[in-house]
C-alpha positions in Angstrom: 6.8 44.3 -10.9 4.0 41.9 -10.5 3.8 40.4 -14.3 7.5 38.2 -12.9 5.7 37.5 -10.0 2.5 36.2 -11.3 4.8 34.4 -14.3 6.9 32.9 -11.3 3.8 32.3 -9.2 2.2 30.5 -11.5 5.0 28.4 -12.7 6.4 28.0 -9.4 6.8 23.7 -9.4 5.5 22.7 -13.1 6.7 24.6 -15.3 10.8 26.0 -16.0 12.0 29.6 -15.6 15.5 30.4 -17.1 16.2 33.9 -15.7 19.3 35.9 -15.8 19.8 38.8 -14.1 22.7 41.1 -13.1 21.7 42.3 -9.5 21.8 40.4 -6.5 19.3 39.0 -4.4 19.5 41.4 -1.6 19.2 44.6 -4.8 15.6 42.7 -6.1 13.4 44.6 -4.4 14.0 47.5 -6.7 11.9 45.0 -8.8 8.9 44.1 -6.8 6.8 46.5 -4.8 7.6 45.4 -1.3 9.6 43.3 1.2 7.1 40.3 1.1 6.8 40.5 -2.9 10.5 40.2 -3.3 11.1 37.1 -1.0 8.6 35.3 -2.5 9.8 35.4 -5.3 13.3 34.2 -4.4 11.8 32.1 -2.3 10.0 30.5 -5.5 13.4 30.9 -8.0 15.8 29.5 -5.0 13.8 26.4 -4.6 14.2 23.0 -6.6 16.8 25.6 -8.4 20.3 25.9 -9.7 22.2 29.5 -9.6 25.4 29.9 -11.6 27.2 33.1 -10.4 29.2 33.6 -13.9 31.6 36.2 -12.1 33.1 37.7 -15.8 32.7 41.2 -17.1 29.3 41.2 -19.3 29.8 41.2 -23.0 26.9 43.5 -23.8 28.6 46.2 -21.1 31.3 45.7 -23.2 29.9 46.1 -26.7 27.7 48.9 -25.7 31.5 50.9 -24.2 33.1 50.0 -27.1 30.4 50.8 -29.2 30.1 54.8 -27.7 34.1 54.5 -27.7 34.7 54.1 -24.1 37.1 51.6 -22.6 35.8 48.4 -21.0 35.9 49.2 -16.8 37.5 46.2 -15.4 34.5 46.0 -12.6 31.7 45.9 -15.3 28.6 44.4 -14.1 28.8 40.1 -13.8 25.1 38.6 -14.3 23.8 34.9 -12.9 21.4 32.7 -14.3 18.7 31.0 -12.8 17.3 28.1 -14.1 14.6 26.1 -12.4 
């Protein structure tokens, strides 16, 4: 996703960015087109950042499962929050 990379590159060391993701950094290659762009995006996100890893069940996943009549699974994805 080149738009996300462009945003990160433009705001890098100039403005704050708040990201939430249920993907660990090793899975970010599915977002960007190539490994070099992925590495550059991760570098910009983690440099000067505070990363909070929330090891709790996803509220959105639980709400969606409740709406569809299924039980929330204990191993629902966790979310990470990075502020740059």
